[in-house]
C-alpha positions in Angstrom: 14.7 -8.8 60.0 13.4 -7.7 56.6 10.9 -10.3 55.3 10.2 -8.6 51.9 12.2 -6.0 50.1 11.5 -4.4 46.7 14.3 -2.5 45.1 13.5 -0.1 42.3 10.9 -2.4 40.8 9.2 -1.5 37.5 6.5 -3.3 35.6 5.5 -2.4 32.0 2.9 -3.8 29.7 4.2 -2.8 26.3 4.3 1.0 26.4 2.2 1.2 29.6 4.0 1.6 32.8 2.0 -0.1 35.6 4.6 0.2 38.4 7.4 2.8 38.3 10.7 2.4 40.2 9.2 1.5 43.6 11.2 0.5 46.7 9.9 -0.5 50.1 10.5 -3.1 52.9 8.2 -5.2 55.0 9.7 -6.3 58.4 9.2 -9.8 59.6 5.8 -10.1 61.4 4.6 -6.7 60.2 1.4 -5.7 58.5 2.0 -3.6 55.5 -0.8 -2.0 53.5 -0.5 -1.0 49.8 -3.1 1.8 49.6 -4.3 3.9 46.6 -7.0 4.5 44.1 -7.9 1.9 41.4 -5.3 1.6 38.7 -2.4 2.9 40.8 -0.4 -0.4 40.6 -0.9 -1.9 44.1 -2.3 -5.2 42.9 0.4 -5.5 40.2 3.0 -5.0 43.0 1.4 -7.7 45.1 1.4 -10.1 42.1 5.1 -9.4 41.5 5.9 -10.3 45.1 3.9 -13.5 44.7 5.6 -14.4 41.4 2.4 -14.2 39.4 3.7 -11.3 37.3 7.2 -10.9 36.0 9.3 -8.0 37.1 10.4 -5.8 34.1 13.3 -4.3 36.1 14.4 -4.1 39.7 14.7 -6.8 42.4 12.4 -8.7 44.8 14.0 -10.2 47.9 12.2 -12.5 50.3 13.9 -13.4 53.5 17.0 -11.8 52.2 17.1 -14.1 49.2 16.9 -13.1 45.6 13.5 -14.1 44.3 13.1 -11.8 41.3 12.8 -14.6 38.8 11.9 -17.5 41.1 8.6 -19.4 40.5 5.7 -18.8 42.9 6.2 -22.3 44.5 9.6 -21.4 45.8 8.6 -18.1 47.5 6.7 -19.7 50.4 3.9 -17.2 50.3 0.1 -17.6 50.7 -2.4 -15.5 48.9 -6.0 -14.4 49.6 -7.9 -13.1 46.6 -10.7 -10.6 46.3 -13.0 -13.2 44.7 -12.1 -15.8 47.4 -11.2 -18.3 44.6 -13.0 -21.2 46.2 -13.8 -24.4 44.3 -17.7 -24.5 44.1 -17.9 -28.3 44.0 -15.7 -28.8 47.1 -16.9 -28.3 50.6 -15.1 -26.0 53.1 -12.9 -28.8 54.4 -11.7 -29.8 50.9 -11.1 -26.2 49.9 -9.0 -25.6 53.0 -7.0 -28.8 52.5 -6.5 -28.5 48.7 -3.0 -27.0 48.8 -1.8 -29.6 51.4 -3.1 -32.4 49.3 -1.4 -31.0 46.2 1.9 -31.0 48.1 1.2 -34.5 49.4 1.4 -33.6 53.1 0.7 -36.6 55.3 -3.0 -37.2 56.1 -2.4 -37.2 59.9 -0.8 -33.8 59.7 -3.6 -32.5 57.4 -6.1 -33.5 60.0 -4.2 -31.8 62.8 -3.7 -28.6 61.0 -7.3 -28.5 59.9 -8.7 -28.9 63.4 -6.4 -26.1 64.7 -7.1 -23.7 61.8 -10.8 -24.3 61.6 -11.2 -23.5 65.3 -9.0 -20.4 64.9 -11.2 -18.9 62.2 -14.6 -20.1 63.5 -15.3 -22.7 60.9 -15.3 -25.9 63.0 -19.1 -26.5 62.5 -19.2 -25.5 58.8 -16.6 -27.7 57.2 -19.1 -29.9 55.4 -20.8 -26.9 53.6 -20.0 -25.9 50.0 -19.3 -22.3 49.2 -22.9 -21.7 47.9 -24.1 -22.6 51.4 -21.9 -20.1 53.2 -22.3 -16.4 53.7 -19.8 -13.9 52.3 -18.0 -13.6 55.6 -17.8 -17.4 56.0 -16.4 -17.8 52.5 -13.8 -15.2 53.3 -12.9 -17.3 56.4 -12.5 -20.4 54.3 -10.0 -18.4 52.0 -8.2 -17.2 55.1 -8.0 -20.7 56.5 -6.6 -22.0 53.3 -3.8 -19.4 53.5 -3.1 -20.0 57.2 -3.0 -23.8 57.0 -0.1 -23.7 54.5 2.0 -22.3 57.4 3.9 -20.0 55.1 5.7 -17.0 56.8 4.2 -14.5 54.3 0.6 -13.9 53.5 -0.5 -11.6 50.6 -4.1 -10.3 50.5 -5.6 -8.5 47.5 -8.7 -6.5 48.6 -10.1 -9.4 50.5 -13.0 -7.4 52.1 -14.3 -5.4 49.2 -17.3 -7.8 48.6 -18.6 -7.6 52.2 -21.0 -5.1 53.7 -19.8 -2.3 56.0 -20.6 -4.0 59.3 -19.0 -7.3 58.2 -15.9 -5.5 56.9 -15.3 -4.0 60.3 -15.6 -7.4 62.0 -13.3 -9.0 59.5 -10.7 -6.2 59.8 -10.5 -6.9 63.5 -10.3 -10.7 63.0 -7.6 -10.5 60.3 -5.4 -8.2 62.3 -5.8 -10.3 65.5 -5.0 -13.5 63.5 -1.9 -11.9 61.9 -0.6 -10.8 65.2 -1.3 -14.1 66.9 0.5 -16.1 64.1 3.3 -13.6 63.6 2.8 -13.7 59.8 4.3 -11.0 57.6 1.3 -9.6 55.7 1.1 -7.4 52.6 -2.5 -6.2 52.2 -3.9 -4.3 49.2 -6.8 -2.0 49.5 -8.3 1.3 48.2 -10.1 1.9 51.5 -8.1 4.2 53.7 -10.1 3.2 56.8 -8.7 -0.4 56.4 -5.2 1.0 56.0 -5.4 3.3 59.0 -7.0 0.7 61.4 -4.9 -2.4 60.4 -1.4 -1.3 59.2 1.9 -1.1 60.9 3.2 0.6 57.7 1.2 2.2 54.8 2.6 2.5 51.3 0.5 5.0 49.5 0.6 4.7 45.7 -0.4 6.9 42.9 0.0 6.4 39.1 2.3 3.4 39.6 4.7 5.2 42.0 4.9 5.6 45.8 3.5 8.9 47.0 4.4 8.4 50.7 5.1 5.6 53.1 5.3 5.3 56.8 3.1 4.5 59.9 -0.6 5.4 59.5 -0.2 8.3 62.0 2.6 9.8 60.0 0.6 9.9 56.8 -2.4 11.4 58.6 -0.5 14.0 60.7 2.3 14.9 58.3 1.2 14.3 54.7 4.1 15.0 52.3 1.9 15.9 49.3 -1.5 17.4 48.5 -2.5 14.0 47.2 -1.7 12.2 50.5 -3.5 15.0 52.4 -6.6 14.6 50.4 -6.7 10.8 50.1 -6.4 10.0 53.8 -9.1 11.1 56.2 -12.9 11.0 56.4 -13.8 13.6 55.5 -10.5 14.4 53.8 -8.3 17.4 54.7 -9.6 20.8 53.6 -7.2 21.9 50.8 -7.7 25.7 50.2 -6.2 28.0 47.6 -4.5 31.0 49.2 -3.5 34.3 47.5 -1.1 37.0 48.3 -2.4 40.3 49.7 0.3 42.7 50.7 2.9 40.8 52.8 0.7 37.9 53.7 -1.5 35.1 52.3 -5.3 35.0 52.7 -7.8 32.4 51.7 -8.7 33.0 48.0 -11.8 35.1 47.7 -11.5 36.8 51.1 -9.9 40.0 52.4 -8.3 38.2 55.4 -7.3 37.7 58.0 -3.9 36.5 56.9 -3.3 32.7 57.2 0.3 32.5 56.2 3.4 34.5 55.4 4.0 35.5 51.8 7.2 35.0 49.8 7.0 31.3 49.0 5.1 31.4 45.8 1.6 30.0 45.3 0.5 27.8 48.1 -2.3 25.4 49.1 -3.3 25.4 52.8 -4.5 22.2 54.3 -6.3 21.7 57.6 -8.2 18.7 59.0 -12.0 19.2 59.6 -11.7 18.1 63.3 -9.0 20.7 63.9 -11.4 23.6 63.1 -13.7 25.2 65.7 -16.8 27.3 65.1 -16.9 30.4 67.3 -18.9 33.6 67.7 -15.9 35.8 68.0 -13.1 36.8 65.6 -11.6 34.4 63.1 -12.2 33.5 59.5 -15.7 34.5 58.6 -18.1 32.3 56.5 -21.6 31.3 55.9 -23.2 27.9 56.6 -23.9 25.8 53.5 -24.9 22.5 55.1 -25.0 20.4 58.3 -24.6 16.7 57.9 -25.6 15.1 61.2 -23.9 11.7 61.8 -24.9 11.0 65.4 -21.6 11.4 67.3 -20.6 14.3 65.0 -21.9 16.8 62.5 -20.0 17.7 59.4 -20.6 21.4 58.8 -20.0 22.9 55.4 -19.0 26.6 55.5 -18.5 28.9 52.5 -15.4 31.0 53.0 -14.6 33.3 50.1 -14.8 31.3 46.9 -14.2 27.9 48.7 -16.0 25.5 51.0 -14.5 24.3 54.3 -15.7 21.2 56.1 -15.8 21.3 59.9 -16.2 18.2 62.1 -18.1 19.3 65.2 -18.8 17.0 68.1 -22.5 16.2 68.7 -25.5 17.7 67.0 -25.2 21.1 65.3 -28.2 22.2 63.1 -27.2 25.7 62.0 -29.5 27.5 59.6 -28.1 27.7 56.0 -26.8 31.1 55.3 -26.0 32.0 58.9 -22.7 33.8 59.5 -20.1 32.1 61.7 -16.4 32.4 62.5 -13.8 29.7 62.2 -10.5 29.4 64.0 -7.7 26.9 64.5 -4.2 26.5 66.0 -1.2 27.5 63.9 0.5 24.1 64.2 -2.6 22.4 62.7 -2.0 24.0 59.3 -0.2 22.3 56.4 1.2 24.3 53.5 1.9 22.8 50.1 3.4 24.1 46.9 0.6 24.8 44.5 2.6 23.6 41.4 4.4 20.5 42.7 1.9 19.5 45.4 4.9 18.9 47.8 4.9 20.0 51.5 6.6 23.4 52.0 8.9 23.0 55.0 10.0 26.7 55.2 6.6 28.4 54.9 5.0 29.5 58.1 1.3 29.8 58.9 -0.1 32.7 61.0 -2.4 32.4 64.1 -6.1 32.8 63.7 -7.6 34.6 66.7 -10.3 32.7 68.7 
């Protein structure tokens, strides 16, 4: 069953278009991530689902019911904000129970829910502390507990981990995803961090300039990006995106004399290939010179100058190659992605050529 459905939703502020004609669905119990750079419209989209911002045009359905103009209180959604939005003068217990008290839920039920939720998020021993006495991770758990205790079927999260350090972000990602799966909540989660999207989502909605660039499971966006933007936004380091130029009946990497990397006849193309799909070899292939070696422990990110462009290679283990040394690169034909240079869209008919190992 579809829990949330947006149908051709647009939001404008005067002459500024914040969200442009977007449509997507979130199935019941799924974890959907709205991903994109700052200013792309993902938080505005979340606020329209919550009823905090009005929809200029289009429809918002929740549980199959029309909710486009309905007030927030009727939508049965909980929300977790980037700033946690905790009352500083109330302790953790009072912050968690605030919504239940406002709705005049019976005190016995409040106590039962509090015990269950506080144990679930690891706050049982911290309920008497005020926000100033809690760490960032603990404050985030209070905000999560306040959302969970409402027992709404939908939870909306607006960049909830952006104020935490890297180690704590990883821990909270695991906790949030485990909680969501245990409770079966439909969750829509906003982030600009593609690592969060890839590790948590059932479905990713990638946005750019107020519109949806691509949507699908994380693996689909990673393995089959539909546009140059999608290819470059997802991945750490991102996909290599290389200009190619026509030489005779084939295309070569701009600034080189070959070998050919793709068939000609499709106009100007951009070739994409993931850094981990490239191998450094002594034998034939694409020749280039080492620019840098960034050792990360498990991997080394090797920068290679090929023609007029740089290519990043993710090599397993430690590789400290002297700058300026000459190497050859090769890859499998099926690992290459070809995009139209003008529109940025994937070229389905173009064919890459094998690079000898």
